[in-house]
N, C-alpha and C positions, 0 to 999 in steps of 0.2 A: 397235522401242522399245515397251515394254509400259507404258503410262501408265494409271493409275487415277484416275478423277475424284474430286475433293474429298478427296484424301489430305492429312491434316494430321498434324502431329507433336505428341506430348505425352509427357511422362515419367511413367512409373508407378513404383511402388516397386521394380521390378526394374532401374531405371536404363536401360531400353531405350526407344528411340523407338517411338512408336505413331502410328496414323493412323485417321481416320474416313473411311468410304467411303459414297458414294451408290450407288444401284442402276442408274443410267443407264449405257449402254455408251458408250465413247469414240467421238467422231466421227472423221472422216478427218484432222483437224488443220488444216483450211483455214478461215480466218475467213470468215463469210458476209457478204453485203452490208450487213446491218443490225447487224453486230458487228465493224466494221473496227478499232475501238479498244477491245478488251475490257479490262475491269478485271483487275488482277493475279489476283484470286481466280476469274476466269473463264477462265484460260489453261491449266489443268491438262490439258485434252484436246488442246491444240495441239501439233503435232510441231515441235520445234526442232532445228536442226542443232547437234549437240554434238561434232562431229568436229574442229573447229578449236581454237586456243588461246583464242579469244574468241567471243562470241555473234554470231549472224547473224540478220538480220531474216527473218521468215517469208515475206514477199513481196518478191522482189528488185525494185529499180527498173529502169526501162526505158532510162535514158540511159547512154552510154559515159562513160569517164573520160579527160579531155584530158591532154596532157602537162603536167608540172609547170612552173610559172613561178617564176622567181627574182626577188624584189622587195626593194628597199631603200627603206624608208620614212623620210624625213627627220623629225627631231624638233627643231623650232625652239624648244621650251621649255627646252632645255639651253643654258645660257649660260656665259660665261667664269668666273662665280662658282662653277660646279659643277666646274671643272677638267676633266681628261680631254679628250674630244672637244669640250667647250664652248670650249676655248681655240682650236681651229681652226675652229669653227663648222660642223662637218659631222657632227654626231651623227646616227646612223641605226640603225634596227633592221632585221634581215633576216628574211624569211619565204619559205617555199615555199607555193605556192598551186595547188590542184587544182580545176578547174571541170568541170561536166558537158558532155558533147557533146550539144547539142540542135539538131536540124535547123532551119536557118533563122536561127540565132542567131550573131551575129558578136561575140565578146567583145572584139575589138580596136577596134570602132567607138566613136567618141566619143559616139554617141547610140544606146543599145540599147533596143529596144522593151520596154515594160513587161512584156509577156508572156514575155520571155526573162530578166528579172532574177531573181536567186537570192539567198537569204540565205547567210551564212557561219558555219560552225562552226570555231572556232579552238582549238588547244592551244598554250599559251604557257609557255615554261620555259627553264631554263639548260642542258639536256642535249644539244641538237643539236650534234654534233661534240665534245662533252665528256662522254664516257662512253656515247655512243649514236651512231646514224647522223646524218648532217647533215640540215639542215632540208628538203632537196630529195629525201629518201628516206623513204618511209612507215615510221614507227617501230613496231616490234612492240608497244611498251608501250601505245600507244593509237592513234596516227595511222593505221596501216594499217586498224584496225577502223573508224575514222571514214570513211576514204576509200572503202573497199570497200562499206560498208553504206549511206552517205548521199549520196555524190556521184551514184550512179545514181538516187537519189530526188529529184534536183534541188537539191542543196546544194553550195556551195563549201566546201572544207576548207583551212585554213591551219595550218602549223606555224611558230611564231614563236619566235625566239631573243631572250631578254632581253638587255639591255646587258651587254657584256663576255663574252658567250658566243657560240658558233657564229661566224657572220659579222657579228654586230652589234658595232659598235665601242663606244666610251666605256668605263665601268668597271662591274665586277660589283658592284652596289650592295646586294645581299642585301635585296630587297624595300623599299628606301628610296624617297625621293621621286623620284630620277632614274629608277629602274626603273619606278615607277608612271607617270611621264610618258611613257616609251617605250611602255608597254603601251597607254596611252590614245591615243597617236598611231597605233598599229597598228589599234585599233578604229575610229578615225575614218577612216583610209584604207580599210579594208575596207567601211565603211558608206557611203562616198561615191563609189565607182567607178561608172561608167556601167552596169556589168553587175550591180551589187548592188541588192537591193530595200531596202537601208537598214537591215537588221536583222542583228545579229551575236550569236552565242552563244559563250561560252567554257566549255570543259570540260577537266578534267585532274585528276591525282592527286598528292598530296604537294606538292612545290614547284609543280608544274603545276596543283595544285588550290588554290593560294594566289593565283596570278595572277588568277583570276576575282574574288576578293574585292578585290584591288587595283584592278582595272578598275572595279568597281562603286562605288568611293569618289568617282568624278568626276561621277556622274549623266550620263554621256555618252548623248545621245539615241539613238545607234545600238546601244547595248548592251541587248538585249531579254531575254536570259536568261543565267544563269550556273549551271554544274553543278560546284561544288567537291567533289572526292572526297578525304577526309582532308586538307582544305586548312586553312591557318592563317587565323584571324581576326586574328592578330597574332603577331609573332615572339616578343616577351616572354611573351605568353600561352601559347605552346607550351612554352617551356623553363623557366618558373618557375611554380610552383603554390603559392599561399599563402606566398610567400617562399622556397620550396625549389627548388633548381636541379637540373636534369638535368645529367649529366656533360658533355654537349656544349655547354652554355650559353655558356661563355667563349670557345669557339673556332669557333663556327658561321660567322662572317664570314671571319675571316682564316685559320683553319686548314682549313676545309672547302670553302667556295665561292670564296674569294678567288683560289685558284690557277686557277680556270676561265678567268680573264682573262689568264693568263700562259702563252703558247704559243710564245714565241720570235719573234714577228713585231714589226713596227714599232709596233703599237698596245699593247704591253705597258705602256707608261708610263701609259696611260689608267687602269690599275688603281689608281694612286696618286692617287686623288681623295678628296674629303672623307669620304664614307661609309666607305671602306676604312680610312682613317687613324683615324677615330673608333672603329672597331670594336675596335682594340687596347686602348683604355681602357675602353670601355663594357661589355665582357664581364666582366672582373674586377671592375669597380665594381658591376655588378648582382649579382654573387655576394656581395660583401661586404655590400651593403645589403639584398639581397633584393627591391628595388623597381625603379622605372622610372628612377632616377638623373636626375631632372629639375632637379637643382641648377644654379644659375647659367644657367638657360635652356636647358640641354642637351635636345635633342629627338630624340636618336638612336633611342630606343625608341618614343617617342610617334608619330613619323612612320611607324613600322613597325607601328602598331596601326590596323586597318582597320574593324572592325565599326561603331563609332560613326558614322563618316563614311558608311558604306553605308546605315545606317538613316536618316540625314538627307538623303542625296542621290539614292539609287538609285531608278529608276522601272521596273525590269524585274521578272523573276521569278527565283526561286531553287530549285534542286533539290539538296539536300545528300545526298551518299552517304558513309557512314561505317562503318568496321569497328568493331564494339563490342569487339573484341579487339585493336585497334590501339594498341600502347603505344609506337609511334614518333610518330604524331600522335594524341594521346589523344582519346577521344570527347567530352571537354568542348568540343571545337571544334564539335560538332553540337548539344549540349544544355548549357545552355539557349538556344543561338543560335537554334534553331528557333522557340522561343516569342517571342524578342525580335523576330525578323524578322516573324513572324506579327502581333505586336502593333503593328508599324509599318505594317500594312496592305499588306504586300508578299506576293504569291502565293508560297507555299512548300510544297514537299513534301520529305520525307526518306525515304531508303531506308537502313535500318541493319541490317546482318547480322552474324553472329558470325564474321567473318573478321578477319584482321590488317591489315597495311598493304598492301592489295591491291585489285584490282578485283572486282566482284561475280561475275565469270564465269571466273576462272582456277583451273582444277582443281589445277594443280601447287602453288600456294600454299595453297589451302584444305585440301588433303589432307595437308599436312605439319604441321598445327598440333598441339601437344601437348594432353594432357588438361587441362581447366580453362581453356584458352585457345582454344577453338573446336573441338576434336576431337569433342566430344559432339554438336555441331550438324551436322557433316559427314555425308553429302553434301548435306543440305538447304540448306546455305549457297549452293550454286551457283545463279545466276540466269541460265539460258539464255534467258530472255525479256527480258534487259536491253537488247539492241539494239532490240527492238520498243518497250520502254518509253521509250527515248530518242527514237526516231522519233516516237512519239505526242506526246511533250513538245515536240520541235522543230517538228513540223507545226503545233501550235497557237500557240506563242509566237514562232516565226520566220516562219511562212507564214500563220497565221490559218486553217488548214484543220483539219478533223476536229471534235473536241469538246474543251472545256476539261477537262484532267485533273482527277480527283478529288484535292483537296489534303488533306494529312494526313501520317501517318507509317506506313510499312510497317516493322514491327519484328519482329525474330526473337529469341526467347529463347535462353538458353544451351544448351538441349537440342534446339533446331532448329525449334521451332514458329513459323510466320509468322502474323501477324495485322495488321489495319489499325486504327489509332487516329486519330480525327479531329484530335486534338492530343496533345502528350506533355509531361509526364505527363497521362494521361486525366483528364477532369473528375470521374470517379467514384473517383479515388484516395483511399484511406483512409490517414491518417498515424497510425501506431501509436507511441506514446511509451513507452519503457521506462526506468525509473530504473537508473542505472549500478550501484548496489549489488545490484539484483536479477539482475545478470549473473554474480554470484559471481566477481568478479575474483580472480586468483591472487596479486595483490600490489597495493601502493599507491604504488610509486615506481619510477622508471627510473634506472639508473646512468648515469654520465657517458658511457660509450662502449659499453655492452652492457646485457644484461638484457631480459626480456620479461614481459608480463602477458597471461594468457589469460582470456577471458570466453566464456560460452555463453548461448544463448537457445533455448528450445524444450523439447520438440518441438512442431511445428505440428500442430494438430488436422486441418486441411484442406489440400488442395493450395493452394499460395500462390505468387503472383508478387511479388517485390520488384523495383521498377522505379525508374528515374530516379536520383536522387542522395540516398541515405540520409545522414543527418547524425549526428554524434556530438559533442555539446557537452561539453567536458571542463574542469573547473576545475583549472588547473595552477599549482603554486607552485614557481618556480625556487629552487634552494638557493644559487646563486652568480650573479655577474655574467655568466657565460658563456652564459646563456640556456637555451633548451630546444627540442627538436625531436622530433616524433613521427611514426610511420608505423603505419597500421592495415591489417591484412589480414583480409578476411572470407572464410571457407570454409564449405561445408556439412559436415555430420557425417561425410561420406564422404571429406573431405579435398580436395574440388574447389574450386579458387579461384573466388570469386564477384566480388570487387572489392577496391579498396584506396583509401586516403586518405593524404595527407601534409601536414605543416604545420611551418613554422618559427614558433614561438609568439610571435615578435615581430609576426607577422601574425595574431594570434589572432582578429581580427574577420573574417578572410577577405579575399580579393581581393589587391590590389597596394599597399595603403596600410598601412604598419606603423609601428613605433617603433624607434629605433636600438638600444636595449638594454632588457632586462627588469630590473626592480628585484628584488633578492633578497628572498624571503619575502613578496612582494606577489603575490597570486593574480590570474591572468587566466583568462578562459574561452575556450578554443580552440574556435571554431565550425567544426569539421572537416566537410567534405563528401566522401563517397566519389565517385570518378569515376563517370560514368553507367554504369548496369548494367541488364540486363533478365534476371532469373534466376528459374528455376522450382524450387520445393522441393515434393516430394511429402509428403503427410500422413505424419507420423512422423519427418521429418527435422528437424535443428536447425541453428543457426548457431554457428560458432566464430569469435571475433574475437581476433586477437593484436596486441598493441601493442609496438612496438620503437622504437629511435631512428630508424632509416631503413630503406629497402628499395628493391627494384628498382634503377633506375639513377639514383636521386636522390643527390646528393652531400651528405654531412653538412654542415649549416650551419656557417659559421665561428663561430657562437655556441652550437653544440650540445654542447660538451664537458661542460657542467654537468649534474648530476643534478636531478631534480624529483619532486615528489609529486603525486598525484591525489586529489581529494576525490570519491570515487565516489558519495556520497550526493547530491551536487549535479550529477552527470553525467546526461545524457539522450541515449539512442539513439533516433532517430526513423526508422522504416521506412515508406517509401511502398509501399502494398500495393494490389493490385487482384485481383479474382476474374474469371477467364475460364475458360469451359468449352471442351470440345472443339469445340463448334459455332462458336466465335469464330476458329478457326484455319483456314488454307487451305494448299493445296499449291502451291508454285511448280513450274513444269515442270522436269524433271530427267532424268538418265540412267535407263535401265532397270537399277536396282541390284539387282534380284532380290527374292526373297521376304522377306529380312530387313528390307526397307524397306516392307513392305506388311502391317503389323499393324493390328489394329482397336482402337478405343477400348473 
């Protein structure tokens, strides 16, 4: 492996990646005694194993891996009012548990010496035995990586099935109150066993990255850290954006996940409980209204909204991992969530790379991304130091060993450059406001079901980073009672996708609170925000913004058939901009990709 120190990536006008090099020779890749927990920007010389499908720790643990244990955890908070297993009083979640083999430690003893007690890392989700291996088999998606890397370092690892999936009974509740109770019961069980040191961490991606947020809503004293990767801070927050619905919104519960609880056994009837039945009505109702459908005390969506309760109740730490090109679980799950968690006084770090709905270390997924959606940042997206990064995090927050991690945001721009920011957006962000008329829009109205308007800005005089969530405030006048709907696409002057925004103008103030209808010929200002981005434009490049009715996988609003006009003189595009030179970037450890990955600034 031919690693160069301090390789950093930067886009020049040739659209090629570039790097800055120091003069020191690489060392042998072994951490020294005074640098056992190196910072990300100190790891470029370390030799990482890149031959597996996932990252490996640089220093293997010394303990063996015991045989898996099959455990059923009773959930006494599920009652007859919840239906399903509540009617029989035997609700339980199932988990597979791996513990280290430590000489002199008897895990079956009712009183385990404190020197033997270990923390637990759990992955919790619906996929064991439902589209994947069972909970007693290390899962390739993450469980195997956790078991092989961290059990030898003195951690327990658990794979937990949520209700209605795997061998857990009751109903598939799609992140509802019942599911949250089952997760909380599993955390309590893992934190109160004689062999446990009382601390539990939860990690996972996608649905499995949403269960950490669910667990954190309770303020469970045993939950010490969560690592949500592309996880949901709420179900409605995922599938609706400013009143606009993704295509899957109406069917996620009943059409996608409800079937997980139906596998031909005697427990299939458990699926027909409150949450599943409510899902049939609440998907279509949310599409029609665009909002949370809280009429008459309905709480289907509010009980599936997590972040507010986490901020109020949680006492652990948070490590968010997010693909900035993830349009399955959009990056607005990470930003402004990072700032909100930080403001609540909770320790938080975020790792945000230009990959899609993936892990930080999976070459097969990273290498397959198209232009404008991560291709330009590859292979610099791959983080072969991720297993070490998580070990350092768990050592501190689950064992109290090592040193406290440096909190902040590791951000990768769309051309591959990694840098560290103490918060995000950074404190030195400049907000540049541009009048809509100065963008030379190609039209002033959008038709009922078609049509587009193109705008341009630039060229930029200097190399520029546009970061965070640019906004575009647009005075919109609907022509009919059918309302209005808009989609913005931002590209650079070479045609590379940079970001997008969407809005049902009934929700012109943003968020999830709107009005039922728009009044014809009464102007509203749509406060559109682009989804989070971190993009680099070289000097001489420009922006191209296109406005259409809708785009990507957003379903046209039921009120979007009407045409509308835009007052460009009252419109304002705001670009959050920072200046960062080559010296601000760092190289993450990576494959030996050859001379094409070794350019100089």
